Backbone as CSV, one residue per row, in Angstrom:
resi,resn,N_x,N_y,N_z,CA_x,CA_y,CA_z,C_x,C_y,C_z
1,MET,31.948,-19.078,88.853,32.635,-20.279,89.253,32.318,-21.388,88.272
2,ALA,33.225,-22.249,88.088,33.042,-23.383,87.194,32.559,-24.566,87.999
3,SER,32.214,-25.605,87.311,31.748,-26.810,87.957,32.715,-27.937,87.647
4,ALA,32.991,-28.750,88.618,33.918,-29.860,88.429,33.176,-31.101,88.001
5,GLY,33.899,-32.030,87.400,33.277,-33.288,87.002,32.236,-33.058,85.949
6,THR,31.062,-33.636,86.158,30.012,-33.506,85.163,28.849,-32.678,85.658
7,GLY,29.067,-31.879,86.671,27.986,-31.084,87.243,27.802,-29.763,86.539
8,TRP,26.614,-29.184,86.691,26.313,-27.851,86.192,26.273,-26.920,87.380
9,THR,26.609,-25.700,87.178,26.570,-24.723,88.250,25.619,-23.607,87.861
10,LEU,24.748,-23.247,88.772,23.853,-22.117,88.558,24.460,-20.903,89.225
11,ARG,24.685,-19.863,88.461,25.247,-18.630,89.010,24.498,-17.472,88.397
12,SER,23.669,-16.851,89.200,22.890,-15.705,88.735,22.170,-16.020,87.428
13,ARG,21.505,-17.131,87.416,20.739,-17.597,86.259,21.601,-17.896,85.041
14,CYS,22.862,-18.185,85.272,23.770,-18.570,84.196,24.243,-19.990,84.465
15,LEU,24.470,-20.742,83.414,25.011,-22.082,83.560,26.474,-22.070,83.184
16,SER,27.280,-22.707,84.010,28.704,-22.804,83.752,29.089,-24.265,83.849
17,LYS,29.823,-24.765,82.874,30.186,-26.174,82.824,31.672,-26.290,82.605
18,GLY,32.344,-27.026,83.464,33.765,-27.264,83.304,34.050,-28.756,83.346
19,ASP,34.833,-29.233,82.431,35.173,-30.651,82.356,36.650,-30.810,82.081
20,HIS,37.178,-31.935,82.522,38.532,-32.315,82.144,38.466,-32.911,80.747
21,GLU,39.550,-32.825,80.021,39.602,-33.343,78.650,39.135,-34.794,78.574
22,ALA,39.442,-35.586,79.589,39.049,-37.005,79.578,37.547,-37.171,79.418
23,ALA,36.769,-36.284,80.056,35.312,-36.372,79.945,34.852,-36.126,78.517
24,ARG,35.570,-35.306,77.782,35.198,-35.021,76.387,35.681,-36.112,75.440
25,ARG,36.684,-36.881,75.821,37.209,-37.935,74.949,36.505,-39.274,75.145
26,MET,35.714,-39.409,76.198,34.983,-40.666,76.407,33.941,-40.840,75.315
27,ARG,33.827,-42.055,74.835,32.860,-42.314,73.785,31.646,-43.034,74.347
28,VAL,30.494,-42.460,74.074,29.230,-43.101,74.395,28.468,-43.129,73.081
29,GLY,28.519,-44.261,72.409,27.901,-44.363,71.096,28.945,-44.409,69.992
30,ASP,28.457,-44.426,68.756,29.370,-44.478,67.610,29.917,-43.077,67.301
31,ARG,30.775,-42.995,66.278,31.416,-41.710,65.941,30.402,-40.611,65.640
32,ALA,29.373,-40.963,64.899,28.366,-39.955,64.543,27.660,-39.426,65.793
33,THR,27.379,-40.304,66.732,26.715,-39.899,67.976,27.616,-38.991,68.791
34,VAL,28.888,-39.375,68.932,29.836,-38.568,69.711,30.037,-37.214,69.042
35,ARG,30.162,-37.206,67.722,30.334,-35.946,66.991,29.121,-35.034,67.224
36,ALA,27.921,-35.610,67.198,26.702,-34.828,67.441,26.671,-34.292,68.879
37,GLN,27.129,-35.102,69.834,27.180,-34.645,71.230,28.139,-33.467,71.380
38,LEU,29.313,-33.580,70.764,30.298,-32.500,70.843,29.780,-31.233,70.162
39,GLN,29.116,-31.395,69.034,28.549,-30.233,68.338,27.466,-29.583,69.189
40,HIS,26.662,-30.410,69.857,25.614,-29.875,70.730,26.231,-29.054,71.874
41,LEU,27.322,-29.560,72.469,28.009,-28.796,73.515,28.440,-27.431,72.992
42,ASN,29.018,-27.413,71.804,29.450,-26.137,71.236,28.269,-25.230,70.921
43,ASP,27.174,-25.815,70.472,25.988,-25.001,70.175,25.450,-24.332,71.440
44,ILE,25.290,-25.102,72.513,24.749,-24.491,73.734,25.788,-23.590,74.407
45,GLY,27.078,-23.852,74.162,28.127,-23.008,74.716,28.143,-21.606,74.137
46,GLU,27.454,-21.404,73.027,27.383,-20.072,72.427,26.204,-19.258,72.951
47,LEU,25.346,-19.868,73.757,24.249,-19.124,74.364,24.825,-18.150,75.389
48,HIS,24.214,-16.991,75.512,24.769,-15.941,76.385,24.789,-16.332,77.862
49,HIS,23.952,-17.248,78.282,23.883,-17.619,79.696,24.575,-18.951,80.005
50,VAL,25.335,-19.487,79.041,26.015,-20.771,79.221,27.509,-20.589,78.985
51,THR,28.304,-21.157,79.879,29.754,-21.155,79.726,30.244,-22.587,79.822
52,ILE,30.978,-23.047,78.815,31.560,-24.387,78.828,33.065,-24.225,78.707
53,THR,33.798,-24.847,79.636,35.253,-24.794,79.592,35.824,-26.200,79.736
54,VAL,37.041,-26.375,79.223,37.726,-27.667,79.254,39.097,-27.480,79.895
55,ILE,39.473,-28.434,80.748,40.830,-28.472,81.283,41.577,-29.520,80.461
56,PRO,42.489,-29.089,79.581,43.185,-30.040,78.713,44.255,-30.833,79.472
57,PHE,44.580,-32.016,78.939,45.630,-32.844,79.519,46.942,-32.064,79.648
58,ASP,47.217,-31.187,78.682,48.470,-30.434,78.677,48.647,-29.555,79.911
59,ASN,47.566,-29.263,80.615,47.667,-28.445,81.824,48.111,-29.259,83.031
60,GLY,48.441,-30.526,82.802,48.941,-31.377,83.876,47.827,-31.961,84.710
61,PRO,48.208,-32.764,85.693,47.186,-33.398,86.535,46.498,-32.355,87.405
62,PHE,45.218,-32.546,87.573,44.457,-31.656,88.431,43.658,-32.516,89.391
63,HIS,43.959,-32.368,90.655,43.346,-33.235,91.659,42.160,-32.549,92.326
64,THR,41.033,-33.221,92.258,39.843,-32.778,92.982,39.308,-33.983,93.732
65,SER,38.114,-33.875,94.195,37.532,-34.958,94.968,37.135,-36.143,94.092
66,GLY,37.117,-35.971,92.783,36.728,-37.054,91.886,35.224,-37.217,91.759
67,GLN,34.469,-36.306,92.307,33.016,-36.370,92.209,32.503,-35.049,91.660
68,GLY,31.296,-35.098,91.113,30.700,-33.882,90.585,30.436,-32.890,91.706
69,ILE,30.752,-31.628,91.448,30.522,-30.561,92.419,29.642,-29.515,91.748
70,ASP,28.495,-29.263,92.330,27.625,-28.186,91.862,27.593,-27.120,92.935
71,TYR,27.907,-25.894,92.575,27.873,-24.784,93.522,26.731,-23.868,93.121
72,PHE,25.733,-23.762,93.983,24.565,-22.923,93.716,24.689,-21.661,94.565
73,ASN,24.723,-20.516,93.907,24.823,-19.266,94.644,23.931,-18.218,94.017
74,GLY,23.724,-17.171,94.773,22.873,-16.090,94.310,23.124,-14.846,95.118
75,PRO,22.187,-13.909,95.089,22.398,-12.632,95.767,22.435,-12.749,97.297
76,VAL,21.849,-13.785,97.864,21.865,-13.978,99.319,22.869,-15.093,99.617
77,THR,24.091,-14.718,99.993,25.170,-15.708,100.150,24.890,-16.721,101.251
78,GLN,24.047,-16.394,102.209,23.714,-17.341,103.273,22.930,-18.540,102.732
79,LEU,22.419,-18.430,101.532,21.673,-19.531,100.924,22.536,-20.372,99.980
80,ASP,23.813,-20.010,99.813,24.703,-20.789,98.947,24.725,-22.244,99.405
81,THR,24.796,-23.147,98.436,24.800,-24.582,98.726,25.685,-25.287,97.717
82,VAL,26.425,-26.285,98.181,27.181,-27.175,97.310,26.468,-28.510,97.301
83,GLN,26.346,-29.081,96.106,25.802,-30.433,95.983,26.902,-31.326,95.429
84,LEU,27.208,-32.394,96.163,28.190,-33.382,95.716,27.452,-34.612,95.228
85,ASP,27.884,-35.155,94.109,27.341,-36.415,93.609,28.176,-37.538,94.196
86,THR,27.578,-38.336,95.057,28.292,-39.422,95.723,27.680,-40.757,95.339
87,ASP,28.352,-41.838,95.723,27.848,-43.174,95.416,26.483,-43.431,96.046
88,HIS,26.202,-42.795,97.152,24.937,-43.030,97.849,23.907,-41.934,97.610
89,GLY,24.172,-41.054,96.671,23.217,-40.005,96.321,23.825,-38.628,96.476
90,ALA,22.984,-37.629,96.376,23.441,-36.246,96.471,23.661,-35.869,97.927
91,GLU,24.743,-35.138,98.165,25.036,-34.612,99.491,25.029,-33.092,99.392
92,LEU,24.248,-32.437,100.251,24.150,-30.986,100.244,24.986,-30.411,101.375
93,ILE,25.764,-29.375,101.064,26.665,-28.747,102.028,26.359,-27.262,102.063
94,ASP,26.220,-26.721,103.279,25.948,-25.292,103.378,26.720,-24.594,104.499
95,SER,27.661,-25.291,105.131,28.446,-24.643,106.188,29.431,-23.665,105.544
96,PRO,29.576,-22.470,106.114,30.459,-21.457,105.518,31.892,-21.949,105.294
97,ALA,32.452,-22.710,106.226,33.836,-23.192,106.070,33.951,-24.153,104.892
98,GLN,32.993,-25.047,104.760,33.034,-25.994,103.641,32.752,-25.290,102.319
99,LEU,31.848,-24.324,102.324,31.578,-23.568,101.096,32.838,-22.857,100.612
100,GLU,33.593,-22.298,101.530,34.848,-21.620,101.167,35.818,-22.610,100.527
101,ARG,35.890,-23.811,101.072,36.771,-24.855,100.503,36.386,-25.160,99.059
102,TYR,35.094,-25.315,98.801,34.657,-25.638,97.445,34.788,-24.438,96.514
103,ARG,34.640,-23.216,97.021,34.904,-22.036,96.180,36.359,-22.029,95.730
104,LEU,37.279,-22.367,96.632,38.695,-22.425,96.272,38.958,-23.505,95.227
105,ILE,38.368,-24.682,95.412,38.530,-25.770,94.427,38.015,-25.327,93.064
106,LEU,36.831,-24.744,93.040,36.244,-24.339,91.769,37.009,-23.175,91.140
107,ASP,37.540,-22.286,91.955,38.370,-21.201,91.409,39.640,-21.766,90.760
108,ARG,40.262,-22.771,91.399,41.456,-23.403,90.803,41.101,-24.112,89.506
109,LEU,39.945,-24.766,89.470,39.505,-25.406,88.227,39.333,-24.378,87.126
110,GLN,38.711,-23.272,87.461,38.479,-22.227,86.473,39.798,-21.667,85.947
111,GLN,40.786,-21.501,86.828,42.093,-20.993,86.415,42.818,-21.976,85.503
112,ALA,42.610,-23.279,85.713,43.281,-24.299,84.903,42.607,-24.504,83.547
113,ALA,41.363,-24.092,83.426,40.588,-24.345,82.208,40.938,-23.365,81.093
114,LEU,40.712,-23.817,79.875,40.807,-22.936,78.711,39.680,-21.913,78.774
115,SER,39.830,-20.814,78.077,38.738,-19.840,77.978,37.562,-20.501,77.255
116,SER,36.411,-19.881,77.312,35.230,-20.426,76.625,35.483,-20.575,75.128
117,ALA,36.060,-19.551,74.513,36.320,-19.595,73.064,37.319,-20.699,72.732
118,LYS,38.394,-20.799,73.497,39.390,-21.847,73.242,38.807,-23.231,73.533
119,SER,37.928,-23.320,74.515,37.282,-24.600,74.811,36.391,-25.031,73.654
120,ARG,35.648,-24.074,73.064,34.808,-24.409,71.904,35.683,-24.871,70.736
121,ASP,36.824,-24.203,70.520,37.756,-24.630,69.462,38.281,-26.036,69.753
122,PHE,38.605,-26.277,71.003,39.119,-27.584,71.419,38.076,-28.676,71.149
123,ILE,36.831,-28.419,71.530,35.748,-29.388,71.325,35.512,-29.606,69.837
124,ALA,35.551,-28.534,69.047,35.383,-28.669,67.592,36.498,-29.534,67.002
125,GLN,37.721,-29.360,67.487,38.844,-30.170,66.994,38.652,-31.647,67.378
126,LEU,38.168,-31.897,68.594,37.886,-33.278,68.991,36.881,-33.913,68.042
127,ALA,35.831,-33.177,67.713,34.802,-33.697,66.807,35.377,-33.951,65.417
128,GLN,36.219,-33.060,64.965,36.834,-33.211,63.649,37.769,-34.427,63.615
129,ASP,38.457,-34.705,64.717,39.410,-35.811,64.776,38.760,-37.187,64.805
130,LEU,37.449,-37.243,65.024,36.764,-38.548,65.091,36.777,-39.246,63.745
């Protein structure tokens, strides 16, 4: 499963990161800093336990809750937990019905995202365009 917003998802000791293109186009720092940040994303995206994907603007609007969603799962599904980043802090969710809702949201995000390889190419192009 992918992660929405700026959250990381732990899945069987793997990290998966999904962002909308807007998150990658935001500038924090000067061009050299942003270029280094984008290169760092691509570097860690090549690690075997890390997946980084991007949902490009061309895929149209994608509506989610507008907050970071972290889905933590493992071999014991009864321990699955969603963490939402809210204005008042982290909210933890573990009810089966709500977990199913967030699995569906994250599955739709994953379907809308570019593949890992295409996402790395996309990020490299963003860095080059700076």
